[in-house]
MARDOMI-492077 format. One line per 3 residues: their letters; for each residue x, y, z of C-alpha. Coordinates in pm, 1 decimal, m for minus. Each point is the difference from the previous one (the first is absolute). Layout:
BEGIN
A	X:Y:Z ~ ... .
This chain:
BEGIN
MAY	m3576.0:4671.3:16952.7 ~ 294.5:206.5:114.9 ~ 339.6:m166.7:24.6 .
TGD	88.6:m53.1:365.7 ~ 321.3:m206.5:m20.5 ~ 365.8:98.2:8.3 .
IAN	109.6:287.5:m224.6 ~ 366.2:52.9:m87.0 ~ 136.3:351.8:37.2 .
RPG	151.6:168.6:m303.8 ~ 352.9:135.3:37.6 ~ m0.3:380.0:m4.0 .
TLG	290.5:2.9:m247.0 ~ m207.5:m141.3:m285.7 ~ m248.2:277.8:m76.3 .
CFS	m290.4:m67.0:m234.2 ~ m39.0:m211.8:m311.6 ~ 58.8:208.1:m311.5 .
SWD	m187.6:m213.3:m251.8 ~ m332.2:m159.9:78.2 ~ m226.1:m200.0:m233.6 .
EQQ	m314.8:m109.8:176.6 ~ m273.5:m241.6:m96.5 ~ m313.6:m91.7:188.0 .
TDN	m39.4:m375.6:49.3 ~ m275.3:m170.8:m197.1 ~ m292.5:m34.3:236.3 .
VIK	m248.3:m196.0:m213.0 ~ m38.5:m367.6:m84.4 ~ m185.2:m64.6:m325.1 .
STA	m168.4:m330.4:m73.2 ~ m240.3:m121.2:m263.7 ~ m321.6:m173.3:105.8 .
DDG	m139.6:m300.5:m187.4 ~ m241.1:224.8:m190.5 ~ 290.3:217.3:m123.3 .
TVK	m61.8:288.8:236.7 ~ 318.2:155.0:132.4 ~ m3.8:47.8:376.0 .
FRR	221.2:235.1:196.1 ~ 95.3:m45.0:363.9 ~ 210.7:234.3:208.6 .
RFT	279.5:m167.0:195.6 ~ 22.6:277.7:255.3 ~ m141.4:344.3:49.2 .
GKN	320.8:185.7:84.6 ~ 262.2:133.5:m238.2 ~ 317.3:m205.9:m29.5 .
RRA	287.9:174.0:m175.1 ~ 324.2:m106.5:m167.9 ~ 287.7:228.2:m87.5 .
SAS	328.7:m25.6:m184.2 ~ 230.6:254.8:155.6 ~ 360.9:105.6:m25.1 .
VRI	237.4:238.3:166.6 ~ 356.5:109.8:m66.0 ~ 220.7:7.4:305.7 .
SSE	365.2:67.3:62.2 ~ 220.6:m302.4:40.7 ~ 58.5:88.2:365.8 .
HYD	m368.3:m87.4:68.5 ~ 12.9:m340.7:m172.3 ~ 50.1:m183.3:331.2 .
DFV	m291.0:197.0:153.2 ~ m235.9:m117.5:m273.1 ~ 118.8:m361.6:18.9 .
AWY	m42.2:m2.3:379.2 ~ m344.9:160.0:m33.9 ~ m115.5:m283.2:m226.3 .
DVA	193.1:m295.6:147.5 ~ m21.8:80.7:371.2 ~ m275.2:253.2:72.7 .
QRQ	m249.9:m146.8:m248.7 ~ 120.5:m357.3:54.7 ~ 57.7:m30.6:m375.8 .
GAI	m347.5:126.3:m84.4 ~ m187.1:m204.4:262.0 ~ m142.6:310.8:170.2 .
PTR	m114.2:333.7:m142.9 ~ 192.6:320.2:39.4 ~ m54.4:372.1:m14.9 .
VIT	94.2:168.5:m326.7 ~ m18.5:358.0:m119.8 ~ m174.6:24.6:m334.4 .
PYG	89.2:256.1:m268.7 ~ m316.1:190.8:95.8 ~ 144.3:46.8:350.3 .
AEE	m218.7:m238.7:200.7 ~ 145.5:m247.5:248.6 ~ m191.2:m323.7:m54.9 .
VWQ	26.4:m366.8:97.2 ~ 98.7:m229.5:m288.1 ~ 150.9:m348.8:m25.2 .
FIS	271.3:m112.8:m240.5 ~ m132.7:m285.4:m215.1 ~ 337.4:m90.6:m147.6 .
PPV	361.6:74.5:88.5 ~ 132.3:338.1:m115.4 ~ 217.4:27.6:m309.1 .
YRW	322.9:200.6:33.5 ~ 138.0:164.8:m315.6 ~ 328.1:185.0:36.0 .
IDA	8.1:317.2:m211.0 ~ 363.1:65.0:88.6 ~ 224.3:m50.4:303.3 .
NVL	m185.9:268.2:199.6 ~ m366.5:m47.0:m96.4 ~ m236.9:m292.7:m24.2 .
EVS	m363.2:m34.8:m95.9 ~ m216.5:m230.2:208.3 ~ m321.6:m134.7:m154.2 .
CNL	m268.4:m193.0:184.8 ~ m355.7:m125.4:m21.8 ~ m233.2:88.5:284.7 .
YQG	m346.3:m99.6:118.6 ~ m245.5:181.4:223.3 ~ m305.4:m172.5:141.8 .
SNW	m328.8:178.0:38.4 ~ m22.2:229.1:303.6 ~ 371.4:m18.4:81.7 .
């Protein structure tokens, strides 16, 4: 089912994520019957995805990123549009607060974990 709720807009100053590690969510529940037979049941038919992503931004855009997460996304309560390294604009939701790592006084790396439901 397509997501039909609020979607936070991404600030144009942030660009795309530069690193992106993606994993498909486990879709199968395995259980063992009394006779020892292993049964498999699908939880859902769509593809749910998780990604660990990061981007390096200049320190002047730090406040933009913080406002994007804290205000626009309501601290991860609603999904947002992101640009992936493969150039697609997609709807994803933060599943944990971002981590800010300062490289030096002018550059920081922001890492985050994202989730995308099936048919978003």
